C-alpha positions as CSV (number, residue, x, y, z in Angstrom):
1,X,-201.9,100.1,28.4
2,X,-202.0,98.8,24.9
3,X,-198.3,99.0,24.5
4,X,-198.0,96.9,27.7
5,X,-200.3,94.2,26.4
6,X,-198.4,94.1,23.2
7,X,-195.2,93.8,25.0
8,X,-196.6,91.1,27.4
9,X,-198.0,89.3,24.3
10,X,-194.5,89.3,22.8
11,X,-192.8,88.1,25.6
12,X,-195.2,85.2,26.3
13,X,-194.8,84.3,22.5
14,X,-191.0,84.2,22.8
15,X,-190.9,82.4,26.1
16,X,-193.4,79.7,24.6
17,X,-191.1,79.4,21.6
18,X,-187.8,79.0,23.6
19,X,-189.4,76.3,25.8
20,X,-190.6,74.5,22.6
21,X,-187.3,74.9,21.0
22,X,-185.6,73.5,24.0
23,X,-187.3,70.2,23.7
24,X,-186.9,67.3,21.3
25,X,-188.5,64.0,20.3
26,X,-187.0,61.0,22.1
27,X,-187.5,57.7,20.0
28,X,-187.9,54.2,21.5
29,X,-187.7,51.4,19.3
30,X,-189.1,48.4,21.3
31,X,-188.1,44.7,20.3
32,X,-187.8,41.4,21.7
33,X,-184.1,41.7,22.3
34,X,-184.7,45.3,24.3
35,X,-185.3,48.8,23.6
36,X,-183.3,51.2,21.3
37,X,-183.4,54.9,22.2
38,X,-182.5,57.5,19.7
39,X,-183.0,61.1,18.5
40,X,-183.2,62.5,15.2
41,X,-181.3,65.3,13.7
42,X,-182.7,69.0,13.4
43,X,-180.9,69.7,10.0
44,X,-182.3,66.6,8.2
45,X,-185.9,68.3,8.8
46,X,-187.9,66.0,6.1
47,X,-186.4,62.7,7.3
48,X,-187.1,63.7,10.9
49,X,-190.7,64.8,10.5
50,X,-191.5,62.0,8.4
51,X,-190.1,59.2,10.9
52,X,-192.1,61.3,13.7
53,X,-195.3,61.1,11.8
54,X,-195.1,57.5,11.0
55,X,-194.1,56.5,14.6
56,X,-197.0,58.9,16.3
57,X,-199.5,57.1,13.7
58,X,-198.4,53.8,14.7
59,X,-197.4,52.7,11.3
60,X,-193.9,51.5,12.3
61,X,-195.6,49.0,14.6
62,X,-195.5,45.4,13.6
63,X,-192.9,46.2,11.0
64,X,-189.7,44.2,11.0
65,X,-185.9,44.5,10.9
66,X,-186.2,42.7,7.6
67,X,-182.7,42.8,6.5
68,X,-179.7,41.8,8.9
69,X,-176.2,41.8,7.9
70,X,-173.6,40.9,10.8
71,X,-170.9,43.6,11.2
72,X,-172.6,45.9,8.9
73,X,-176.3,47.1,9.8
74,X,-179.7,46.1,10.6
75,X,-182.7,47.3,8.3
76,X,-186.3,47.6,8.9
77,X,-189.5,49.8,9.0
78,X,-191.0,48.7,5.9
79,X,-194.3,50.5,6.5
80,X,-195.6,50.2,2.7
81,X,-195.1,46.7,2.5
82,X,-197.1,46.2,5.6
83,X,-199.7,48.4,4.2
84,X,-199.8,46.6,0.8
85,X,-198.9,49.7,-1.3
86,X,-197.5,48.6,-4.6
87,X,-193.7,49.3,-4.9
88,X,-194.1,51.9,-7.6
89,X,-196.4,54.0,-5.2
90,X,-193.9,54.1,-2.5
91,X,-193.2,57.8,-1.4
92,X,-189.7,59.0,-1.3
93,X,-187.9,61.7,0.5
94,X,-185.3,64.3,-0.9
95,X,-181.8,63.6,0.0
96,X,-180.3,65.4,3.2
97,X,-176.8,64.1,3.1
98,X,-174.6,66.3,5.5
99,X,-171.0,66.1,5.6
100,X,-171.2,66.5,9.3
101,X,-173.0,63.1,9.8
102,X,-171.0,59.8,8.8
103,X,-171.5,56.1,9.4
104,X,-170.0,55.4,12.7
105,X,-171.6,52.6,15.0
106,X,-175.2,53.6,16.1
107,X,-176.1,56.3,13.4
108,X,-179.6,55.9,11.7
109,X,-179.8,56.3,7.9
110,X,-182.3,56.0,5.4
111,X,-182.5,53.2,3.0
112,X,-182.9,54.1,-0.7
113,X,-182.7,52.6,-4.5
114,X,-179.4,52.7,-6.1
115,X,-178.1,55.5,-8.1
116,X,-178.7,53.8,-11.4
117,X,-182.4,54.1,-10.8
118,X,-182.3,56.9,-8.4
119,X,-179.4,59.6,-9.4
120,X,-180.9,62.1,-6.9
121,X,-180.4,59.7,-3.9
122,X,-183.9,60.1,-2.7
123,X,-184.5,58.2,0.4
124,X,-187.1,55.3,0.8
125,X,-190.2,56.9,2.6
126,X,-190.0,54.7,5.8
127,X,-187.2,52.2,5.8
128,X,-184.2,53.0,7.9
129,X,-181.0,51.2,9.0
130,X,-178.9,51.2,12.2
131,X,-175.0,51.0,11.4
132,X,-173.1,48.3,13.2
133,X,-169.9,48.1,11.1
134,X,-166.4,47.1,12.4
135,X,-163.5,48.7,14.0
136,X,-160.6,49.8,11.5
137,X,-157.0,50.4,12.0
138,X,-156.0,53.7,10.6
139,X,-154.0,52.7,7.5
140,X,-156.8,50.3,6.3
141,X,-159.3,53.0,6.8
142,X,-157.4,55.8,4.9
143,X,-156.3,53.6,1.9
144,X,-158.3,53.2,-1.2
145,X,-158.2,49.3,-1.4
146,X,-159.3,48.8,-4.7
147,X,-156.8,51.2,-6.3
148,X,-154.2,49.7,-4.2
149,X,-154.8,46.4,-5.3
150,X,-154.8,47.5,-9.1
151,X,-151.5,49.2,-8.5
152,X,-150.1,46.3,-6.7
153,X,-150.8,44.1,-9.7
154,X,-149.0,46.3,-11.8
155,X,-146.0,46.7,-9.4
156,X,-145.6,42.8,-9.2
157,X,-144.9,42.5,-13.1
158,X,-141.8,44.3,-12.6
159,X,-138.6,42.0,-12.7
160,X,-137.4,43.5,-9.5
161,X,-140.8,42.5,-7.4
162,X,-140.5,38.7,-8.1
163,X,-140.1,37.9,-4.4
164,X,-143.4,40.1,-3.6
165,X,-145.1,38.3,-6.1
166,X,-144.3,35.0,-4.9
167,X,-145.1,35.9,-1.4
168,X,-148.5,37.2,-2.7
169,X,-149.6,34.1,-4.4
170,X,-148.4,31.9,-1.5
171,X,-150.7,33.8,1.1
172,X,-153.4,33.6,-1.4
173,X,-153.3,30.0,-2.0
174,X,-153.3,29.3,1.8
175,X,-156.2,31.5,2.1
176,X,-154.4,33.8,4.7
177,X,-156.4,36.8,3.8
178,X,-155.6,38.6,6.8
179,X,-152.0,38.3,6.1
180,X,-152.4,39.3,2.6
181,X,-154.4,42.4,3.4
182,X,-151.3,43.2,5.8
183,X,-148.8,42.7,3.2
184,X,-150.8,44.7,0.6
185,X,-151.3,47.5,3.1
186,X,-147.6,47.6,3.8
187,X,-146.8,48.5,0.4
188,X,-149.0,51.5,0.0
189,X,-146.3,54.2,0.4
190,X,-143.9,52.5,-1.8
191,X,-146.4,52.2,-4.4
192,X,-147.5,55.8,-4.2
193,X,-143.9,56.7,-4.5
194,X,-143.0,54.2,-7.3
195,X,-146.0,54.7,-9.4
196,X,-146.7,58.3,-8.8
197,X,-150.3,57.6,-7.7
198,X,-152.6,58.6,-4.8
199,X,-153.9,55.6,-2.9
200,X,-155.0,57.8,0.3
201,X,-158.4,58.4,1.3
202,X,-159.3,61.8,2.9
203,X,-161.1,61.5,6.3
204,X,-161.5,64.1,9.1
205,X,-160.0,63.5,12.2
206,X,-163.4,63.0,13.8
207,X,-164.2,60.4,11.3
208,X,-160.9,58.6,11.9
209,X,-161.2,58.9,15.6
210,X,-164.7,57.2,15.4
211,X,-164.0,54.5,12.8
212,X,-160.8,53.4,14.8
213,X,-162.4,53.3,18.3
214,X,-166.1,52.3,18.1
215,X,-166.2,51.4,14.2
216,X,-168.8,51.8,11.6
217,X,-169.3,51.6,7.8
218,X,-167.3,54.4,6.1
219,X,-167.8,53.3,2.5
220,X,-171.6,54.6,2.9
221,X,-170.5,58.1,3.9
222,X,-171.9,60.7,1.5
223,X,-173.9,58.2,-0.2
224,X,-177.2,57.8,2.1
225,X,-178.9,60.4,4.4
226,X,-177.8,60.0,8.0
227,X,-180.6,61.4,10.2
228,X,-180.5,60.1,13.8
229,X,-178.3,58.4,16.3
230,X,-178.8,55.8,18.9
231,X,-178.2,57.2,22.3
232,X,-179.0,54.0,24.4
233,X,-179.4,50.5,23.6
234,X,-176.8,50.0,21.0
235,X,-176.0,46.6,22.5
236,X,-179.5,45.8,21.5
237,X,-178.9,46.7,17.9
238,X,-175.7,44.7,18.0
239,X,-177.3,41.7,19.2
240,X,-180.1,41.8,16.6
241,X,-177.3,42.1,14.0
242,X,-176.1,38.8,15.0
243,X,-179.4,36.6,14.7
244,X,-179.2,33.8,12.3
245,X,-180.3,34.8,9.0
246,X,-181.3,33.1,5.6
247,X,-182.0,34.1,1.9
248,X,-181.5,37.7,1.3
249,X,-180.3,38.4,4.8
250,X,-183.7,37.9,6.1
251,X,-183.6,36.7,9.8
252,X,-185.0,33.1,10.3
253,X,-187.1,34.5,13.4
254,X,-188.9,37.8,12.7
255,X,-187.7,40.6,14.7
256,X,-190.7,43.1,15.0
257,X,-190.5,46.4,16.3
258,X,-192.9,49.1,18.0
259,X,-191.7,52.8,17.6
260,X,-192.9,55.4,20.3
261,X,-192.2,59.0,20.4
262,X,-191.7,61.2,23.5
263,X,-191.1,65.0,23.7
264,X,-188.6,65.7,26.4
265,X,-186.1,68.7,27.2
266,X,-182.9,68.5,25.5
267,X,-181.3,69.3,28.7
268,X,-183.0,66.1,30.3
269,X,-182.0,64.1,27.2
270,X,-178.5,65.2,27.6
271,X,-178.4,64.5,31.4
272,X,-180.2,61.1,31.5
273,X,-178.6,59.7,28.1
274,X,-175.1,61.3,28.3
275,X,-175.9,62.7,24.8
276,X,-174.3,66.1,23.5
277,X,-176.4,67.8,20.8
278,X,-174.1,68.5,17.6
279,X,-174.5,72.3,17.9
280,X,-173.2,71.9,21.5
281,X,-170.0,69.9,20.4
């Protein structure tokens, strides 16, 4: 009998754990433009638990999307300024930068101080941003544009490239920057071969597919902790990204938020929002 009771206890414990493991936190960011619904990633546990704690305590409520950059991102959740905490006392989180999470449109990542004062890339303890970005063509995406420009300047000094130099100057003077970019990109393979340089960036097939279809902000990859993803209301985030802004990208009219958390089964989240959990991909 004692053995059966122990066995029953183990069964109930395992069953309870399985039910709990099958649930997740559904995040809803309410704004005057509409609601943004998101999930947070299990393998960025410090960021996930911190965000949930702040939301459940209501500390995000009445904070703003205080920094908005069109075709880039919307940033908000400045809890500590709202609470009058001195900047030197703002808590930070350890970096949880995962190669599997990159800055495609709709990803949620943590703001942070620059490397010069923050070499460990620790995240701000409350502020986050939602990526908007733009759609890239594959050649532009996979090219190191800074090095390509340097190589082109060197290449155009060759006497044999006088026609290229004249065309470059013409497009620049006429401010035809899209055409100028196309000209520069068209010379990548030629420059790599002639100057024996590597001007190509490495991206996974998943990154290339995302950045050339839905878009995003690839230059932020591996620099900031991405810890969540918008699964509904991305059009709301995009609408917010288009509001008029002024000095330091602060919106002319405040965009306030209220953040709520709801526990829901992962199966229901997948069914209702069409989301596939990373481990299920």
